[in-house]
C-alpha positions in Angstrom: -6.6 -24.5 88.3 -10.1 -25.0 90.3 -11.8 -27.2 89.0 -15.0 -28.4 90.3 -15.5 -32.1 91.3 -14.4 -34.8 89.4 -14.8 -38.6 89.4 -11.7 -39.4 87.6 -8.2 -37.3 87.3 -6.1 -39.0 84.2 -2.9 -41.0 84.6 -1.0 -37.0 84.8 -3.0 -35.6 87.8 -2.6 -38.7 89.7 1.0 -39.3 88.7 1.4 -34.7 89.9 -1.3 -35.8 92.8 0.9 -38.2 94.5 5.0 -36.7 93.0 3.2 -33.4 94.7 4.2 -33.9 98.7 1.2 -32.3 100.0 -0.8 -34.6 101.1 -3.4 -34.5 98.1 -4.3 -38.8 97.5 -5.8 -39.9 100.1 -6.2 -44.0 100.9 -10.2 -45.4 102.5 -11.3 -49.1 103.3 -13.0 -50.2 106.2 -14.2 -53.7 107.2 -17.6 -53.6 105.4 -20.9 -53.2 107.1 -22.4 -56.4 105.7 -22.1 -58.7 103.8 -23.5 -57.2 100.4 -22.9 -54.0 100.8 -20.2 -51.5 102.1 -22.6 -48.8 103.4 -26.1 -49.6 103.7 -27.2 -46.3 105.4 -24.8 -44.0 103.6 -23.7 -43.4 107.0 -19.5 -43.4 106.0 -20.3 -41.3 102.7 -21.1 -38.7 104.2 -19.0 -38.6 106.6 -16.2 -38.4 103.3 -18.2 -35.2 102.2 -18.2 -33.6 105.0 -14.1 -34.4 105.6 -13.5 -33.4 102.1 -15.6 -30.0 102.7 -14.2 -29.6 106.3 -10.6 -27.5 106.8 -9.0 -30.5 107.5 -10.1 -31.9 104.0 -10.0 -29.6 101.1 -5.5 -30.5 100.8 -7.2 -33.8 99.3 -7.7 -33.3 95.4 -7.4 -37.4 95.1 -9.0 -40.3 96.7 -8.5 -44.0 96.6 -11.6 -45.7 97.9 -11.0 -49.0 97.5 -14.7 -50.0 97.2 -15.0 -47.3 93.8 -11.5 -48.1 93.3 -11.8 -51.7 92.6 -14.1 -54.6 90.8 -16.4 -55.7 93.3 -18.4 -59.4 93.1 -19.5 -60.6 91.2 -15.8 -60.2 88.8 -14.5 -61.8 85.3 -11.0 -63.5 85.7 -9.3 -60.9 84.6 -11.0 -58.9 87.4 -9.9 -61.2 89.8 -6.3 -60.5 88.8 -6.5 -57.1 88.3 -8.1 -56.9 92.5 -5.5 -59.7 93.3 -2.9 -57.0 92.6 -4.5 -54.5 94.4 -4.3 -56.4 97.8 -0.8 -57.1 96.9 
């Protein structure tokens, strides 16, 4: 099944990607460029896009990018709990 860019995978698609053993899922975390924003200039985003469009990154079907995948401040109490669980 060939699809365009999707912002979110269904739970079934995410599980299938993790279980495929074809390195389809990538994780991205890094130190923030400033205290208020992880990518003030857009440089990290540009590099990620370049990699995903390159033959070396074409196998990636899912990307866990901690900034956009985890609740950021200000967080509610329940979001704080989810954030803490994700760091374990």
